[in-house]
Residue, then its C-alpha position, 0 to 999 in steps of 0.5 A: m832649704g839649700l844655702l843658696s836658696a836660703r840666701v835668696m829667700d833672706w834677700v826677698w824676705y828681709q830686704p826692700n825689693p819688688v820680688q815679694w810683691i810678685l810672690w804676694p798672691l802666693g802668700w795669700i793662698y798659703r795664708a788661706a790654707v793655714f786658716i782652713r787647716r786651723s779652722l778644722y781643728r777649732l771646729g772639731l773636724r780634726p781631733v785634738t788630743e789632750l794629755a794627762v800632763p800640761v804641755i808647753v809649746v815653744g815655737n815660732i811663726s817664722v822660718g829659720g833659726t830664732g832660738k827655740t832650742p836654747c829657750v827649751i833648754w832654759l825653760a827645762g832647767e828653770l822647771q827642774s830647779r823648781g822640782f818639776r819632772v820635765g819631758v821633751i818632744s820634738r819633730g826630729y827634723g833631719g832624722n831618717a829613722a825607719d820607725w817613729p817615734q824614737r827615744v833620744e839619748p845623748d849618744s843617739d845618732p843625729s842622722l836617725v833622730g835629728d841634731e837638735p834632739v840629741l843636743l837637748s838630751a845631752m844638755i837637759g838630762c831628761p826624757v826626749v822622744v821625737g817623731p813627726d806625729r807629736v801626739a804619738a811622741a808624747e804618748r810614748l814618752l808618757g808611757e816610758a817616764e813619769v813627768d809633770v810637764l811636757l815641753s814641745d820643741d817647735g810644734l806651734q802649728h801642730y794643732a793636733l796636740a792640745r797645749s796649756m801654754e804657747v811661747c813664741v820665740v822671735d829673732g830680735e835682729r830680723g823680727l818678722g821680716n816683711g810680715l808676709c806669709l810664705p813664699a812672699g815672706p818668712l811667716r808660717e802664720p800671719v802676724s795676727r797669730m802673735r796676739e794669741v800666744d801666751a808669751i813672746v820671747v825676743n832673742g837679742g836685737s831690739w824688735g818687739h813691744a812692751g810686754v815681750f820677754r827679752a833674752t840674749a844668747v850668751p857664749q859659755r865655755v868652749y869644748q873640744v868635740a873629740g876630746t875632753a879639753q875646755k876653755p873660755l871663749a876669751a882664749f880665742r880672742d884675736t885669733q883667726v878661726h874657721a867658724v862652721a854653722g849649719i843652723g837657720n841663721p848662721q850669721r847669728f853665730f858668726d856675729l856672736l864670735e866676732n862680738a867676743d873679738v874672735d877673727v872669724i872666717p865664716h863657713p855657713l851651711p844649710d840648716h840641719a846639714q849633715l856634716t862630713r870630714t871635709d866640712l871641717e878641713f881647710g888646709d891649715d891648722r887654725p881652730v875650727l869653732v862649731t855650734g853645739k847643734d853641729a858638734v853632735k854630728c861630727r863627734a866621730f871624725a872631728g880633729e883635735n882643732v875642732w871646738s864646740v861653743a856652748i850657748k846659753l839663753e840668758f834673761g835679765r833677772d826680772e825678765g826671767e822671773r816674770l816669765m816663770r811666774r807666767v809659766i807656773r800660772e799657766l801650769 
């Protein structure tokens, strides 16, 4: 989805306007197609593959960035700290590899395997395999590594893969928009799907209800993309910077920086955009701050003034423990 079309859709989906009602019939057609497709799996008319290890799917029902990948990173770390051997599978969206599935390493080419999987491999340090067919990706990973649990980054709607637990991540600022299915609204599945998942993680904001698990995206240290230097985000306080974000909701990144008293010149890009040198050059010597997901795509050409902001999903102590008790119970 291009940047302009993404902005138009955000206006249609998240602002009161008559356009959503013009698209409402198409939303119901999409919803019916989703119901039929899922029914085929439930009735056994399409195969569902059970794996030898538990599978935790971390996904969402809305289009756009909600914080799935930071949630996967958090879950992987928590499971590893409890002695579990973790593997991760993902779609590899944006990757152009000729053959799938693909094993991902921290130095893999994002243009082949996707940006998020490379970030996951670097951050988690566990086996990562990607491919459009999650079952094939999982089977390759299990054939190459011994793991106790698989995390699926996205894939809530990939019903061919059986799962032990479903975690749905919601952007707490934007919620579920107008509550309509594509293209009238941002939803891949109807709101009723939320009642079937095992846990709902709300990333920031105030959306939600009793029983959800609330988390906040918190900036960690800032790393020089083409070097070894690092510093706290506070080092950029009251400094004017160029902020580049090719993620599902770029404004979330800009707000995070502004909340840290950084003077932001925003440069939003489409989600999973393939960055080029010109995307990071603005004719001045101001620092350029990028997301971790974008940093893996510009390592080869980033200047010394390009810095990556590491983001960590943080739960309140009770919230995180409560979520992990549920995860362990499901496993």
